[in-house]
PyMOL Python script that loads the backbone (N, CA, C, O; Angstrom):
from pymol import cmd

cmd.read_pdbstr("""\
ATOM      1  N   MET A   1     119.086 237.171 -96.035  1.00  0.00           N
ATOM      2  CA  MET A   1     117.347 237.426 -94.551  1.00  0.00           C
ATOM      3  C   MET A   1     117.384 238.522 -94.414  1.00  0.00           C
ATOM      4  O   MET A   1     118.482 239.074 -94.352  1.00  0.00           O
ATOM      5  N   PRO A   2     116.349 239.161 -94.328  1.00  0.00           N
ATOM      6  CA  PRO A   2     115.756 239.909 -94.134  1.00  0.00           C
ATOM      7  C   PRO A   2     116.226 240.705 -93.630  1.00  0.00           C
ATOM      8  O   PRO A   2     117.375 240.328 -93.398  1.00  0.00           O
ATOM      9  N   ASN A   3     115.998 242.217 -93.057  1.00  0.00           N
ATOM     10  CA  ASN A   3     115.684 243.016 -91.452  1.00  0.00           C
ATOM     11  C   ASN A   3     114.932 243.288 -90.946  1.00  0.00           C
ATOM     12  O   ASN A   3     114.567 244.388 -91.360  1.00  0.00           O
ATOM     13  N   ASN A   4     114.233 242.885 -90.028  1.00  0.00           N
ATOM     14  CA  ASN A   4     112.950 243.220 -89.765  1.00  0.00           C
ATOM     15  C   ASN A   4     112.111 244.128 -88.850  1.00  0.00           C
ATOM     16  O   ASN A   4     111.025 244.250 -88.284  1.00  0.00           O
ATOM     17  N   ARG A   5     113.724 244.876 -89.146  1.00  0.00           N
ATOM     18  CA  ARG A   5     114.367 246.135 -86.981  1.00  0.00           C
ATOM     19  C   ARG A   5     113.502 247.368 -87.718  1.00  0.00           C
ATOM     20  O   ARG A   5     112.881 248.110 -86.957  1.00  0.00           O
ATOM     21  N   SER A   6     113.400 247.730 -89.730  1.00  0.00           N
ATOM     22  CA  SER A   6     112.959 247.980 -89.929  1.00  0.00           C
ATOM     23  C   SER A   6     111.746 249.093 -90.592  1.00  0.00           C
ATOM     24  O   SER A   6     111.744 248.891 -91.806  1.00  0.00           O
ATOM     25  N   PRO A   7     110.904 249.992 -90.302  1.00  0.00           N
ATOM     26  CA  PRO A   7     109.748 250.657 -90.786  1.00  0.00           C
ATOM     27  C   PRO A   7     109.209 250.595 -92.079  1.00  0.00           C
ATOM     28  O   PRO A   7     108.056 250.545 -92.507  1.00  0.00           O
ATOM     29  N   ASN A   8     110.493 250.612 -92.677  1.00  0.00           N
ATOM     30  CA  ASN A   8     110.237 250.974 -94.264  1.00  0.00           C
ATOM     31  C   ASN A   8     110.544 249.750 -94.627  1.00  0.00           C
ATOM     32  O   ASN A   8     111.616 249.199 -94.378  1.00  0.00           O
ATOM     33  N   ARG A   9     109.592 249.260 -95.247  1.00  0.00           N
ATOM     34  CA  ARG A   9     110.517 247.776 -95.422  1.00  0.00           C
ATOM     35  C   ARG A   9     110.921 248.232 -97.047  1.00  0.00           C
ATOM     36  O   ARG A   9     110.054 247.455 -97.448  1.00  0.00           O
ATOM     37  N   GLY A  10     111.235 248.558 -97.771  1.00  0.00           N
ATOM     38  CA  GLY A  10     111.557 249.216 -99.311  1.00  0.00           C
ATOM     39  C   GLY A  10     112.869 249.580 -99.687  1.00  0.00           C
ATOM     40  O   GLY A  10     113.305 249.843-100.808  1.00  0.00           O
ATOM     41  N   GLY A  11     113.484 249.557 -98.497  1.00  0.00           N
ATOM     42  CA  GLY A  11     114.916 249.868 -98.159  1.00  0.00           C
ATOM     43  C   GLY A  11     115.436 251.090 -98.085  1.00  0.00           C
ATOM     44  O   GLY A  11     116.620 251.319 -97.837  1.00  0.00           O
ATOM     45  N   THR A  12     114.803 251.703 -98.242  1.00  0.00           N
ATOM     46  CA  THR A  12     115.817 253.102 -98.551  1.00  0.00           C
ATOM     47  C   THR A  12     114.451 254.300 -97.082  1.00  0.00           C
ATOM     48  O   THR A  12     113.225 254.405 -97.087  1.00  0.00           O
ATOM     49  N   ARG A  13     115.749 255.047 -95.908  1.00  0.00           N
ATOM     50  CA  ARG A  13     115.627 255.104 -95.341  1.00  0.00           C
ATOM     51  C   ARG A  13     114.772 256.892 -95.255  1.00  0.00           C
ATOM     52  O   ARG A  13     115.513 257.610 -95.926  1.00  0.00           O
ATOM     53  N   THR A  14     113.552 257.777 -94.693  1.00  0.00           N
ATOM     54  CA  THR A  14     113.562 258.378 -95.140  1.00  0.00           C
ATOM     55  C   THR A  14     114.602 259.612 -93.622  1.00  0.00           C
ATOM     56  O   THR A  14     115.143 259.081 -92.651  1.00  0.00           O
ATOM     57  N   PRO A  15     114.608 261.323 -93.878  1.00  0.00           N
ATOM     58  CA  PRO A  15     115.434 261.723 -93.324  1.00  0.00           C
ATOM     59  C   PRO A  15     114.864 262.016 -91.832  1.00  0.00           C
ATOM     60  O   PRO A  15     113.653 262.159 -91.668  1.00  0.00           O
ATOM     61  N   PRO A  16     115.625 262.086 -90.932  1.00  0.00           N
ATOM     62  CA  PRO A  16     115.036 262.216 -89.862  1.00  0.00           C
ATOM     63  C   PRO A  16     114.113 264.504 -89.804  1.00  0.00           C
ATOM     64  O   PRO A  16     114.985 265.370 -89.745  1.00  0.00           O
ATOM     65  N   PRO A  17     112.604 265.027 -89.829  1.00  0.00           N
ATOM     66  CA  PRO A  17     112.587 265.705 -89.854  1.00  0.00           C
ATOM     67  C   PRO A  17     113.437 267.165 -89.313  1.00  0.00           C
ATOM     68  O   PRO A  17     114.043 267.501 -88.295  1.00  0.00           O
ATOM     69  N   ALA A  18     113.204 267.576 -90.188  1.00  0.00           N
ATOM     70  CA  ALA A  18     114.403 268.911 -90.417  1.00  0.00           C
ATOM     71  C   ALA A  18     114.204 270.145 -89.016  1.00  0.00           C
ATOM     72  O   ALA A  18     113.369 271.034 -89.185  1.00  0.00           O
ATOM     73  N   ASP A  19     114.791 270.119 -88.053  1.00  0.00           N
ATOM     74  CA  ASP A  19     115.594 271.745 -86.902  1.00  0.00           C
ATOM     75  C   ASP A  19     114.738 272.933 -87.880  1.00  0.00           C
ATOM     76  O   ASP A  19     115.281 273.942 -88.330  1.00  0.00           O
ATOM     77  N   ASN A  20     113.348 272.577 -88.083  1.00  0.00           N
ATOM     78  CA  ASN A  20     113.430 274.574 -88.742  1.00  0.00           C
ATOM     79  C   ASN A  20     112.905 275.463 -87.238  1.00  0.00           C
ATOM     80  O   ASN A  20     112.497 276.606 -87.445  1.00  0.00           O
ATOM     81  N   ASP A  21     112.910 275.006 -85.884  1.00  0.00           N
ATOM     82  CA  ASP A  21     111.353 276.093 -85.275  1.00  0.00           C
ATOM     83  C   ASP A  21     112.613 277.312 -84.843  1.00  0.00           C
ATOM     84  O   ASP A  21     112.932 277.197 -83.660  1.00  0.00           O
ATOM     85  N   TYR A  22     113.119 278.067 -85.344  1.00  0.00           N
ATOM     86  CA  TYR A  22     114.316 279.229 -84.676  1.00  0.00           C
ATOM     87  C   TYR A  22     113.791 280.048 -83.763  1.00  0.00           C
ATOM     88  O   TYR A  22     114.419 280.743 -82.965  1.00  0.00           O
ATOM     89  N   ASP A  23     112.593 279.959 -83.891  1.00  0.00           N
ATOM     90  CA  ASP A  23     111.942 280.904 -82.918  1.00  0.00           C
ATOM     91  C   ASP A  23     112.210 280.382 -81.574  1.00  0.00           C
ATOM     92  O   ASP A  23     112.696 281.084 -80.688  1.00  0.00           O
ATOM     93  N   ALA A  24     112.008 279.595 -81.477  1.00  0.00           N
ATOM     94  CA  ALA A  24     111.745 278.920 -80.291  1.00  0.00           C
ATOM     95  C   ALA A  24     112.987 279.093 -79.280  1.00  0.00           C
ATOM     96  O   ALA A  24     113.918 278.334 -79.549  1.00  0.00           O
ATOM     97  N   GLU A  25     113.182 279.888 -78.236  1.00  0.00           N
ATOM     98  CA  GLU A  25     114.032 279.682 -77.185  1.00  0.00           C
ATOM     99  C   GLU A  25     115.236 278.713 -76.810  1.00  0.00           C
ATOM    100  O   GLU A  25     115.488 278.657 -78.013  1.00  0.00           O
ATOM    101  N   PRO A  26     116.166 277.937 -76.270  1.00  0.00           N
ATOM    102  CA  PRO A  26     116.417 277.578 -76.083  1.00  0.00           C
ATOM    103  C   PRO A  26     115.610 276.368 -74.625  1.00  0.00           C
ATOM    104  O   PRO A  26     114.379 276.350 -74.638  1.00  0.00           O
ATOM    105  N   PRO A  27     116.143 275.692 -73.783  1.00  0.00           N
ATOM    106  CA  PRO A  27     116.058 275.364 -72.598  1.00  0.00           C
ATOM    107  C   PRO A  27     116.907 276.589 -71.653  1.00  0.00           C
ATOM    108  O   PRO A  27     117.583 277.422 -72.258  1.00  0.00           O
ATOM    109  N   ARG A  28     116.850 276.609 -70.746  1.00  0.00           N
ATOM    110  CA  ARG A  28     116.936 277.830 -70.025  1.00  0.00           C
ATOM    111  C   ARG A  28     118.305 276.683 -68.295  1.00  0.00           C
ATOM    112  O   ARG A  28     117.945 275.828 -67.486  1.00  0.00           O
ATOM    113  N   ARG A  29     119.071 277.035 -68.413  1.00  0.00           N
ATOM    114  CA  ARG A  29     119.761 276.023 -67.838  1.00  0.00           C
ATOM    115  C   ARG A  29     120.099 276.676 -66.368  1.00  0.00           C
ATOM    116  O   ARG A  29     120.827 277.645 -66.582  1.00  0.00           O
ATOM    117  N   ARG A  30     119.884 276.544 -65.114  1.00  0.00           N
ATOM    118  CA  ARG A  30     120.596 276.930 -63.913  1.00  0.00           C
ATOM    119  C   ARG A  30     122.205 277.228 -63.950  1.00  0.00           C
ATOM    120  O   ARG A  30     122.993 276.818 -64.803  1.00  0.00           O
ATOM    121  N   SER A  31     122.396 277.761 -63.207  1.00  0.00           N
ATOM    122  CA  SER A  31     123.873 278.265 -64.169  1.00  0.00           C
ATOM    123  C   SER A  31     123.879 277.692 -62.071  1.00  0.00           C
ATOM    124  O   SER A  31     122.996 277.772 -61.217  1.00  0.00           O
ATOM    125  N   GLY A  32     126.004 276.919 -61.991  1.00  0.00           N
ATOM    126  CA  GLY A  32     125.450 276.915 -60.369  1.00  0.00           C
ATOM    127  C   GLY A  32     124.365 275.303 -59.865  1.00  0.00           C
ATOM    128  O   GLY A  32     123.935 274.310 -60.453  1.00  0.00           O
ATOM    129  N   TYR A  33     124.327 275.824 -58.558  1.00  0.00           N
ATOM    130  CA  TYR A  33     123.425 274.467 -58.240  1.00  0.00           C
ATOM    131  C   TYR A  33     122.418 275.171 -57.403  1.00  0.00           C
ATOM    132  O   TYR A  33     122.248 276.357 -57.119  1.00  0.00           O
ATOM    133  N   GLN A  34     121.999 274.416 -57.194  1.00  0.00           N
ATOM    134  CA  GLN A  34     120.481 274.814 -56.233  1.00  0.00           C
ATOM    135  C   GLN A  34     120.350 274.938 -54.403  1.00  0.00           C
ATOM    136  O   GLN A  34     120.411 273.808 -53.920  1.00  0.00           O
ATOM    137  N   ARG A  35     120.255 275.586 -53.772  1.00  0.00           N
ATOM    138  CA  ARG A  35     119.861 276.040 -52.670  1.00  0.00           C
ATOM    139  C   ARG A  35     119.182 274.532 -52.885  1.00  0.00           C
ATOM    140  O   ARG A  35     118.867 273.791 -53.816  1.00  0.00           O
ATOM    141  N   GLN A  36     119.157 274.552 -51.306  1.00  0.00           N
ATOM    142  CA  GLN A  36     118.026 273.908 -50.461  1.00  0.00           C
ATOM    143  C   GLN A  36     117.232 274.854 -49.449  1.00  0.00           C
ATOM    144  O   GLN A  36     117.879 275.737 -48.886  1.00  0.00           O
ATOM    145  N   SER A  37     115.729 274.709 -49.158  1.00  0.00           N
ATOM    146  CA  SER A  37     115.229 275.767 -48.804  1.00  0.00           C
ATOM    147  C   SER A  37     115.054 275.075 -47.355  1.00  0.00           C
ATOM    148  O   SER A  37     115.068 273.847 -47.266  1.00  0.00           O
ATOM    149  N   VAL A  38     114.910 275.798 -46.366  1.00  0.00           N
ATOM    150  CA  VAL A  38     115.600 275.962 -44.932  1.00  0.00           C
ATOM    151  C   VAL A  38     114.708 274.373 -43.543  1.00  0.00           C
ATOM    152  O   VAL A  38     114.989 273.778 -42.503  1.00  0.00           O
ATOM    153  N   GLY A  39     113.287 274.480 -44.892  1.00  0.00           N
ATOM    154  CA  GLY A  39     112.405 272.473 -44.286  1.00  0.00           C
ATOM    155  C   GLY A  39     113.549 271.920 -44.803  1.00  0.00           C
ATOM    156  O   GLY A  39     114.359 271.468 -43.993  1.00  0.00           O
ATOM    157  N   GLU A  40     113.814 271.854 -46.081  1.00  0.00           N
ATOM    158  CA  GLU A  40     114.507 270.869 -46.468  1.00  0.00           C
ATOM    159  C   GLU A  40     116.447 270.817 -45.711  1.00  0.00           C
ATOM    160  O   GLU A  40     116.866 269.761 -45.235  1.00  0.00           O
ATOM    161  N   ALA A  41     116.826 271.357 -45.727  1.00  0.00           N
ATOM    162  CA  ALA A  41     117.727 271.548 -44.301  1.00  0.00           C
ATOM    163  C   ALA A  41     117.502 271.248 -43.275  1.00  0.00           C
ATOM    164  O   ALA A  41     118.099 270.373 -42.648  1.00  0.00           O
ATOM    165  N   VAL A  42     116.748 271.798 -42.956  1.00  0.00           N
ATOM    166  CA  VAL A  42     116.176 270.664 -41.054  1.00  0.00           C
ATOM    167  C   VAL A  42     115.904 269.502 -41.443  1.00  0.00           C
ATOM    168  O   VAL A  42     116.806 268.745 -41.088  1.00  0.00           O
ATOM    169  N   ALA A  43     115.105 268.979 -42.000  1.00  0.00           N
ATOM    170  CA  ALA A  43     114.355 267.572 -42.433  1.00  0.00           C
ATOM    171  C   ALA A  43     115.478 267.002 -42.792  1.00  0.00           C
ATOM    172  O   ALA A  43     115.733 266.266 -41.839  1.00  0.00           O
ATOM    173  N   LYS A  44     116.569 266.843 -43.814  1.00  0.00           N
ATOM    174  CA  LYS A  44     117.841 266.361 -43.719  1.00  0.00           C
ATOM    175  C   LYS A  44     119.011 266.353 -42.454  1.00  0.00           C
ATOM    176  O   LYS A  44     119.583 265.321 -42.105  1.00  0.00           O
ATOM    177  N   SER A  45     119.209 267.447 -41.954  1.00  0.00           N
ATOM    178  CA  SER A  45     119.867 266.979 -40.700  1.00  0.00           C
ATOM    179  C   SER A  45     119.334 266.006 -39.793  1.00  0.00           C
ATOM    180  O   SER A  45     120.067 265.073 -39.464  1.00  0.00           O
ATOM    181  N   PHE A  46     118.143 266.083 -39.330  1.00  0.00           N
ATOM    182  CA  PHE A  46     117.423 265.946 -38.794  1.00  0.00           C
ATOM    183  C   PHE A  46     117.133 263.632 -39.105  1.00  0.00           C
ATOM    184  O   PHE A  46     117.353 262.681 -38.354  1.00  0.00           O
ATOM    185  N   ILE A  47     116.732 263.698 -40.157  1.00  0.00           N
ATOM    186  CA  ILE A  47     117.401 262.395 -40.364  1.00  0.00           C
ATOM    187  C   ILE A  47     118.391 261.985 -40.745  1.00  0.00           C
ATOM    188  O   ILE A  47     118.447 260.901 -41.327  1.00  0.00           O
ATOM    189  N   ARG A  48     119.474 262.760 -40.514  1.00  0.00           N
ATOM    190  CA  ARG A  48     121.408 262.136 -40.674  1.00  0.00           C
ATOM    191  C   ARG A  48     121.318 262.145 -39.472  1.00  0.00           C
ATOM    192  O   ARG A  48     121.829 261.121 -39.018  1.00  0.00           O
ATOM    193  N   SER A  49     120.850 262.906 -38.572  1.00  0.00           N
ATOM    194  CA  SER A  49     121.173 262.362 -37.287  1.00  0.00           C
ATOM    195  C   SER A  49     120.218 261.081 -36.544  1.00  0.00           C
ATOM    196  O   SER A  49     120.853 260.740 -35.546  1.00  0.00           O
ATOM    197  N   ILE A  50     119.211 260.426 -36.631  1.00  0.00           N
ATOM    198  CA  ILE A  50     118.521 259.810 -36.385  1.00  0.00           C
ATOM    199  C   ILE A  50     119.325 258.433 -37.196  1.00  0.00           C
ATOM    200  O   ILE A  50     119.224 257.221 -37.000  1.00  0.00           O
ATOM    201  N   ALA A  51     120.105 259.193 -38.123  1.00  0.00           N
ATOM    202  CA  ALA A  51     120.463 257.466 -38.787  1.00  0.00           C
ATOM    203  C   ALA A  51     121.468 257.540 -38.251  1.00  0.00           C
ATOM    204  O   ALA A  51     122.195 256.808 -38.923  1.00  0.00           O
ATOM    205  N   SER A  52     121.919 257.855 -37.631  1.00  0.00           N
ATOM    206  CA  SER A  52     123.762 258.255 -37.224  1.00  0.00           C
ATOM    207  C   SER A  52     123.470 257.173 -35.098  1.00  0.00           C
ATOM    208  O   SER A  52     123.972 256.375 -34.307  1.00  0.00           O
ATOM    209  N   SER A  53     122.496 257.933 -35.316  1.00  0.00           N
ATOM    210  CA  SER A  53     122.659 257.462 -33.320  1.00  0.00           C
ATOM    211  C   SER A  53     122.316 256.187 -33.712  1.00  0.00           C
ATOM    212  O   SER A  53     122.874 255.365 -32.985  1.00  0.00           O
ATOM    213  N   LEU A  54     121.170 255.347 -35.129  1.00  0.00           N
ATOM    214  CA  LEU A  54     120.769 254.174 -35.066  1.00  0.00           C
ATOM    215  C   LEU A  54     122.070 253.021 -35.343  1.00  0.00           C
ATOM    216  O   LEU A  54     122.398 251.991 -34.754  1.00  0.00           O
ATOM    217  N   GLY A  55     122.671 253.822 -36.659  1.00  0.00           N
ATOM    218  CA  GLY A  55     123.651 252.964 -36.318  1.00  0.00           C
ATOM    219  C   GLY A  55     124.520 252.743 -35.870  1.00  0.00           C
ATOM    220  O   GLY A  55     125.307 251.824 -36.094  1.00  0.00           O
ATOM    221  N   ARG A  56     124.557 253.880 -34.847  1.00  0.00           N
ATOM    222  CA  ARG A  56     125.526 254.050 -33.373  1.00  0.00           C
ATOM    223  C   ARG A  56     124.870 252.152 -31.731  1.00  0.00           C
ATOM    224  O   ARG A  56     125.390 251.414 -30.895  1.00  0.00           O
ATOM    225  N   ILE A  57     123.564 252.443 -32.341  1.00  0.00           N
ATOM    226  CA  ILE A  57     123.149 252.167 -31.669  1.00  0.00           C
ATOM    227  C   ILE A  57     123.820 249.975 -32.026  1.00  0.00           C
ATOM    228  O   ILE A  57     124.350 249.135 -31.299  1.00  0.00           O
ATOM    229  N   LEU A  58     123.366 249.985 -33.453  1.00  0.00           N
ATOM    230  CA  LEU A  58     123.199 248.716 -34.371  1.00  0.00           C
ATOM    231  C   LEU A  58     124.736 248.214 -34.024  1.00  0.00           C
ATOM    232  O   LEU A  58     125.098 247.076 -33.727  1.00  0.00           O
ATOM    233  N   VAL A  59     125.566 249.477 -34.160  1.00  0.00           N
ATOM    234  CA  VAL A  59     127.191 248.746 -34.646  1.00  0.00           C
ATOM    235  C   VAL A  59     127.483 248.515 -33.329  1.00  0.00           C
ATOM    236  O   VAL A  59     128.275 247.573 -33.321  1.00  0.00           O
ATOM    237  N   ARG A  60     127.059 249.205 -31.208  1.00  0.00           N
ATOM    238  CA  ARG A  60     126.831 248.318 -30.339  1.00  0.00           C
ATOM    239  C   ARG A  60     126.588 247.271 -29.570  1.00  0.00           C
ATOM    240  O   ARG A  60     126.899 246.849 -28.456  1.00  0.00           O
ATOM    241  N   THR A  61     125.815 246.912 -30.664  1.00  0.00           N
ATOM    242  CA  THR A  61     124.737 245.811 -30.152  1.00  0.00           C
ATOM    243  C   THR A  61     125.421 244.735 -30.831  1.00  0.00           C
ATOM    244  O   THR A  61     125.447 243.586 -30.390  1.00  0.00           O
ATOM    245  N   ILE A  62     126.266 245.300 -32.464  1.00  0.00           N
ATOM    246  CA  ILE A  62     126.796 243.672 -32.449  1.00  0.00           C
ATOM    247  C   ILE A  62     128.584 243.639 -32.322  1.00  0.00           C
ATOM    248  O   ILE A  62     129.338 242.762 -32.741  1.00  0.00           O
ATOM    249  N   THR A  63     128.923 244.884 -31.613  1.00  0.00           N
ATOM    250  CA  THR A  63     130.097 244.271 -30.857  1.00  0.00           C
ATOM    251  C   THR A  63     129.901 243.856 -29.855  1.00  0.00           C
ATOM    252  O   THR A  63     130.666 243.031 -29.356  1.00  0.00           O
ATOM    253  N   GLY A  64     128.911 244.256 -29.296  1.00  0.00           N
ATOM    254  CA  GLY A  64     128.876 243.783 -28.035  1.00  0.00           C
ATOM    255  C   GLY A  64     128.270 242.083 -27.891  1.00  0.00           C
ATOM    256  O   GLY A  64     128.224 241.422 -26.854  1.00  0.00           O
ATOM    257  N   ARG A  65     127.948 241.764 -28.932  1.00  0.00           N
ATOM    258  CA  ARG A  65     127.436 240.221 -28.696  1.00  0.00           C
ATOM    259  C   ARG A  65     128.737 239.149 -29.160  1.00  0.00           C
ATOM    260  O   ARG A  65     128.797 237.943 -28.918  1.00  0.00           O
ATOM    261  N   MET A  66     129.728 239.976 -29.886  1.00  0.00           N
ATOM    262  CA  MET A  66     131.203 239.459 -29.940  1.00  0.00           C
ATOM    263  C   MET A  66     131.603 239.108 -28.962  1.00  0.00           C
ATOM    264  O   MET A  66     131.922 237.942 -28.731  1.00  0.00           O
ATOM    265  N   ARG A  67     131.682 240.134 -28.096  1.00  0.00           N
ATOM    266  CA  ARG A  67     133.049 239.620 -26.867  1.00  0.00           C
ATOM    267  C   ARG A  67     132.557 238.297 -26.181  1.00  0.00           C
ATOM    268  O   ARG A  67     133.258 237.743 -25.334  1.00  0.00           O
TER     269      ARG A  67
END
""", "prot")
cmd.dss("prot")
cmd.show_as("cartoon", "prot")
cmd.util.cbc("prot")
cmd.orient("prot")
């Protein structure tokens, strides 16, 4: 049964291209965590408070109907 997965049907594999790019700088990684901006912090806090309020209302509604 022939192997149809290989694009090279001759039975030999071509090696991957050599990585000879010695002049390129490696990608820089930031150490630690990224601080969020003031706007992001305000938006996150606002969304959390809204979600908390809605969750509280939902729980009170569900438990009130169960009585």
